[in-house]
N, C-alpha and C positions, 0 to 999 in steps of 0.2 A: 115650061117649068124649070128645066135645066138642060144644059148640053155638056156631054162628057166625052172627052177623048182619052183613050186608054191603050197602052202598048202591052200586049201579051208577048211571050217569047216567039210565037209563030205568026202573029198578025197584029195589026193595029185597027182599032174600031172607033167609031163615032156614034154616040147614042144621043138622039134628039128627043127629049122627053116632054110630053104635054100633060097638063092636068085636064082631064075630060069631065065636064060637069053635066053633059046631056047627051044621050044617045038613044038609038032605037034598036030593037031586035035583041038577040041573045049572043053573048060572046062565045066564040068558038076558037079552039086551037087549030089553026090551019095546017100545022105540021104534026098533029097528033098529040099536042100537049094537053094535060089535064087543066081544066079551068075551075077556079074556086074563088068565091068572093070572101074576103076577110077584112077585119078592121085593120087600119094602118099600123096600129101598135103591134099587131101580130107579126108584121114583117120582120121584126127583130128576132123572132124564133126560128127563122128559116136560114138555110145556107145558100148564099148567092155567089156568083162570080165576082171577082175583085172590082170590076168596073161598076158594079151596081151599088157599091158602098155609099157613094155620094148621093145616089138617087134615093136610097133608103133614108139617109140623113135629111134630104129635102122634104120627104113626106112627114117627118117628125117635127121639123122646125116651124115656128110660127112666122108671121109676116112682120112682126115688130120686135126689135131688140133694143131695150131700154138701157142706156148708159147713164149711171148716176152722176150728178154734179159733185164737185168737191165737198166733202162733209167737214163740218166744224167739230173736231173731236170733243170739245168741252160742251157742245150743245147738240150732241148726236141723237138725243132722244127724239127731237123733232124730225131729224133725218130718218130715223128708224120708223117712226110713225107714218111718214109719207111713203116709204117703201112698202109697208104693210098695206096701206091704202091702195097703191097702184097694183100690187099683186092681187088683192081682193077684187079689184075691178077688171081683172083679166090679163094683166101683163104676166106672161109665164116664162119669159127669157130675159135675163137681166145681167148686166156687167157692172160689178162693183169696181169703180175706178177712183183711186185716191192717191194722187201723186205727192201731196204735201204731208202725208202722215208718215211717221216712223214705222219700221217693220213691226214693232210691238203694237203700236196703235192700229195698224192695218189688220193685224191678226185679231185684236180685240173686237173691232167693228165688224169684221167678217163673221166672227163667231156669233155676234149679236144679230146680224142679218139672218144667219141660218136659223137661229131660234125663232125669229119673227116669221120666217118662211115655213117652219115645220107644219103648221096646219094646212098649208096651201100646196106645197110641193112644186113650186116654180124652180127652174134651173138657174142657178146663180154662178156665173163665171167671175173669177177674181183676176183683175189686171195686175200681174206681177210676174216675176221670173219663175222658170220651172223649179229652180232650186228653192226659192222661198215658198212657193206653193207646196212643194213636197214637205218642207219643214213644218208647215201649219196644217198639213193633212187635207189640202184642197184637191178635189177630183176634177173640177172644171176650171180651166185656166185660159185666160186671154193674154196672148203675148203682144206687146207693142211691136212695131215694125223693126225696131232696133233689136229687141230680144229674139224676134223671129230669125233675123239674119245671123244671130250668134248661135242658134240652135242647130245641132247636127243630127239629132235623133229625138223622136218623141216617144216617151215611155208608153207601153201598151196598156197600162192600168189607169190612164187618165184621158180626159177629153180636152182637146186643145183647139182653140180658135185663135185668130191672129188679125192684126191690122196690116193692111197693105196700101201702098200709094203708087206703085209702078209695076211694070211687067217682071222685073227681076225678082221682086218680093213675091209676086204671085207664083212664079215658076218654082221658087224655093218652097213655098207653101205646098205646091203640088207634090214636090219631091218628098216632103215630110209626111204627107197624108193628113194634113190639117182637116178638122171636121168642117169648119166653115170660116170664111174671112169677112172682114169689113173693109170696103174699098172707099177711100176718101182723098180729098173732099170733092164731092160731086158739084156742089154749088158753094158760093161764098158763105162763110160761117163766122159768127162773132167769137167763137172759142179759139179759132186759129185765123185771125184776120190777115196774116201775111202769106198764108198758103194759097197758091194759085189753083183755082177750081179746075177740075178735070173737064167739065161739061158732060152732058148726057151722051154726046157722040163718042167721046173718048172712053167714058165709063162703059158703054156698050161693047166697044172693042176689047177692053181689058177683061170684061166679064167672060168673053169667049175663051180667054186663056185659062180661066180658073176651072179646075176639075173638082169643084166643091161648091156648095151653096154660097152665095155672095150677098152681103147686105150693103145697100147704098147709104153712105154717111156724109154729112156736110150740108147744112141748110135744109135738112129733110123735115117735112111736115106730113101729116096724114094725107093731104091732098096730092102728095107726090107718089103715093104707094102704087097706083096703077101704072104710072110712067116708069117707076123703078122695075116693076115686074115685066113690063113690055120691053125693057132694056136688058133683060136677062137676070135680074136680081131675084133673090128669095123674098126680099122685102126691104124695109128701111130700118136703119139704126139712128137713134137720136138721143140727145140729152134734153134740151129745153122742151121740145114739142111733145115728148112722151112722158117727161117728168111732171 
């Protein structure tokens, strides 16, 4: 499921976490711990050691992260209708990404997406700077790799994800305590044709550096989901194939 390295003041630990889907017998605490079955949403109500934070995140996050294509502001009704359709069909984690809109237009469309999402309750991240996200009242923010490297501290009252392309960016995301990252491009992609693909081998190695859930991005389709998970990813992120 995920691998976590964490440094406490007195020791360093490595947690190798698996998702168990079948077992026999009764679970027992071999060191005298109490054992209790709960719904995964209830994990948020308990206090855990710091190293467990990313494990809890991984249990809550889905395997698909939809990134929106660039919207046409003057024809955004069709864009909003399609978002509603995808959310109603089960997409519950979405990044609103619009690099050609002005800040005013970005705010307008973001607010309209939130209205569309109200009956469904999907988690909507907005791709913008921390400053602009604060100004428009966004609680879920996705930082580009450039914005990530300019960020020295993440406010405690927001949830932040980020895009990464190399080890330095992943290490900085670790230092900031980012909720999850998107690592790209794994394969060749039409949206960034000049970017050199990482390949699955390099993606797997970089995943091991990340102390948070990681989504594979770049040429991803549903058929790649199993390979992404086997390579250490939470799942896949995509524009075309998920849109």
